[in-house]
C-alpha positions in Angstrom: 81.5 -102.9 101.2 78.9 -100.0 100.5 81.1 -97.8 98.4 81.7 -100.7 96.3 77.6 -101.6 95.9 76.7 -97.7 95.5 79.5 -97.3 92.9 78.3 -100.6 91.0 74.5 -99.2 91.2 75.7 -95.7 90.1 76.7 -97.5 86.8 73.4 -98.5 85.9 71.9 -96.3 83.1 68.4 -94.8 83.5 66.2 -96.6 80.8 63.6 -94.3 78.5 60.8 -92.0 80.4 58.5 -94.2 78.8 59.6 -97.8 80.1 57.7 -99.6 82.4 60.8 -99.6 85.1 61.8 -95.8 84.7 60.4 -95.2 88.1 62.2 -98.2 89.6 65.1 -97.4 88.2 65.1 -93.6 89.1 64.5 -94.7 92.9 67.5 -97.3 92.9 70.2 -94.6 90.9 68.8 -91.9 93.3 69.4 -94.5 96.3 73.2 -95.2 95.0 73.4 -91.9 94.8 72.3 -90.7 98.0 74.6 -93.4 99.1 77.9 -92.1 97.7 76.9 -88.6 99.3 76.4 -89.8 103.0 79.7 -91.8 102.1 81.3 -88.5 101.3 79.8 -86.1 104.0 80.8 -88.9 106.5 83.9 -87.4 106.4 83.5 -83.9 106.8 86.8 -82.3 107.3 89.3 -85.2 105.9 89.3 -86.2 102.0 89.8 -89.8 102.1 92.0 -91.3 99.4 88.8 -92.6 97.6 86.4 -88.9 97.6 88.4 -87.7 95.0 87.5 -90.4 92.5 84.0 -90.7 93.5 83.5 -87.2 93.4 84.9 -86.3 90.1 84.2 -89.6 88.7 81.2 -91.2 90.0 78.9 -88.1 90.5 79.8 -86.1 87.8 78.5 -88.4 85.3 74.9 -87.8 87.2 75.0 -83.9 87.2 72.8 -83.6 84.5 70.6 -86.4 85.5 67.0 -85.9 86.2 65.4 -84.6 89.4 66.2 -85.2 91.7 69.7 -86.9 91.1 71.5 -84.0 89.2 70.1 -81.8 92.2 71.6 -84.3 95.0 74.9 -84.9 93.4 75.0 -80.8 93.1 74.2 -80.2 96.8 76.6 -83.2 97.5 79.2 -81.3 95.8 78.5 -77.4 97.7 78.5 -79.5 101.1 81.7 -80.6 100.0 82.9 -77.4 99.5 81.0 -75.5 102.0 83.0 -78.2 104.8 86.4 -78.0 103.1 86.7 -74.6 102.5 89.0 -73.5 105.8 91.6 -76.4 105.1 91.5 -76.2 101.4 95.1 -75.2 100.8 95.8 -78.9 102.0 93.2 -80.6 100.5 93.6 -79.6 97.3 97.0 -81.7 97.3 94.8 -84.8 97.1 93.2 -83.9 93.6 94.8 -84.4 89.9 94.5 -81.5 87.5 91.5 -82.7 86.0 89.7 -83.8 89.3 89.8 -80.2 90.0 88.5 -79.0 86.9 85.8 -81.4 86.9 85.1 -80.1 90.8 85.1 -76.5 89.2 82.7 -77.5 86.3 80.3 -79.3 89.0 80.1 -76.5 91.3 79.9 -73.2 88.8 78.3 -75.4 86.1 79.5 -75.2 82.4 80.2 -71.7 80.1 79.1 -71.6 77.3 81.4 -68.7 76.4 84.8 -68.7 74.8 
């Protein structure tokens, strides 16, 4: 299944920028992130059983990755928010409290104020 393959590829860590295989690793990781975003975007008005986990556990790990990965993750989260705005009162039930907190952080960024 594609979801499993994308998740497996997204678990790879990027080598240091000076490593000879950095660009290839960046392309592979970005491809996996794009694949996960495509799966989420494929169901724009429903929240599948696997969507909260992909958004908050897989994609959230990459929100601070180098360009273009971090930007792709943030865009995917914003697109998800836009397409679910009308039905959020129902869709919110598909997420647990930790997942909602993570999604909120992805959408708004980190706050450094107490």
